[in-house]
N, C-alpha and C positions, 0 to 999 in steps of 0.2 A: 889761108885755107880756101879762099874763094876760087882759087885755080885748081883745087883738087877735084877729081872726077865725081865724087859723091858728096861734095860740100852742100849741094842743094837739099840734101836730106837731113842736115844737121841744123837744129834751131838753137841758137845760143842766147837768144833774147826773147823773152815772153812778151806777148801783148798784155796790156793792163787796162781793160775797159773801165772807164770811169763811171759808166752808167750802172755798173753792178753795185756801186757803193751807195745804194739808197738807204733809207732808214732801217729797213728790214735787215739788210746784209751788214750794215755798220754795227749792229748789236753783237755779232759774233766774229766778224772779220776786222782786222786792224788795217788791212790793205786790200785792194782789189785782187781777185784771183789772178793767177798767172795762166794765161792761155797760150799754149805752145802750138797747137794746131786748131784751125778753125775752117773746116772744109778744105778748100784748096789754098788757104792762106796760112803761113807763107810757103808751104810746100805744095807746088802744083801737082795735082793728081792724088793727093793724100786722102781726101774725102773723109777725114776723121775729125773728131773734136777731142781735145785733151786739155783739161783744166785742172790746176792744182791750187788748193786753198788751204791755208792754215786756219784751223778753228782754235780761237784763243779764249772764247767765253761762251756762256750760255746764250741761246738764241733760237729763232725759229725761221725756217725757210719754207716758202710756198703757202703762206697763209694770207699774203698780200693779194688783193683782187687783181693787181697787175701781173702777178706771177702765181697763179693758182696751181693746185695739183693738175697734172696734164699728162698727155702721152705724146709719143713721137712716131714718125714714119721710119725710125731706125732703132736698133738695139742700143741700150745704154748700160754702162757698167759704173757702179759706185764702189770705190775702195776706200775704207777708213783704216788709217795706219797709226798706231800708237808710237810714241817717241821715247818709251822707256827702254834703254839699252839692256837692262838686266832682265826685262820681261816684255818682249815685243808683242805678246798677246794682249797685254794691258793697254787698253785704248787711251786711258787718261781722262775719260769722261764717259757719259752715257748718251746714247742716241735712240730716239724713237723714229721709226721710218715706216710709212704706210705704202702698201701696194694694193691696187684694186680701187673700186669706187662704190659709193653708196652702200648698200647692204652687203656687198662682197668685199669691202675694204678690210684689210688685215693690218694690224699694227705689229711691228717687230721691234723689240727692245734689246739692245746689246751694249756691252761695255768692253768688248774685246775687238782686236783688229778683225775687220769683217769686210767681205765683198758681197755686193748685191747685183745680180744680173737682171735687168729689166728688158724683157723682149718688146719689140716694136708693138705699139698699140695698147700696152698695159699702162693704165693710169697709175702714177706714183706721186709720192709726197702727200702731206708735208713731211718735213724732217725737223726734229726738235733736238737741240743739243742741251744736255743738262749736266750739272755737277762736274764741270770741266775743271780738273785739277792740274792738268798739264796740257800744253798745246798738242794737237794731233792733226794729221793731214787727211784731207778729203781729196781724192783723185777721181775725176769724172771723165769717162771716155764715151764719146758717141761714135758708133761703129757704122761706117758707110752712110754718112748723114745726108747725102744728096744736097739739095738746095735749101734745106730748112733754116740753116744758120749762115750768116755771112757778114762781110764788112760793107757797110753802107757809108760812103764818104770815107771818113777816117775813123769812125766809131763802129764798135761791134753792135750788131742788132739781129733780132730775129727777122727772117724774111717771110716767115709764115706765122700766123697766130697759133698759140698752143691750142690743143684740142681738149 
């Protein structure tokens, strides 16, 4: 496949950043997220972020002071996908997801397959997973991310602090 004209656009092996498996993430993830695109790695010029995570258990994201609610200089998309083949709308658990900050913060509660578009500059999270009865997927896409994320050495890291 490496000799094919468009092979450079096909990512068959995800990056698995070990630094994501901190105490917070280990509560609801059984393995690091699968990162298929991270800026220009491994696809030169992609400038996108694509992460896929299986949610296996209850837990909370972005309440850790090292990963607080934050905003980005790029748009972000969160997609929650249930794994019930008889009812794809059934998420298999419940999610509380916050948009905004301080007195403008709004909590969204859902138990169906859902997508959330977060425009650049909008503070988002925390996100709480509850009553997980069946694993579901969380797909996160950063759109035109610029230089905010990247690979430093061999490990995944933020190149800019969250706002």
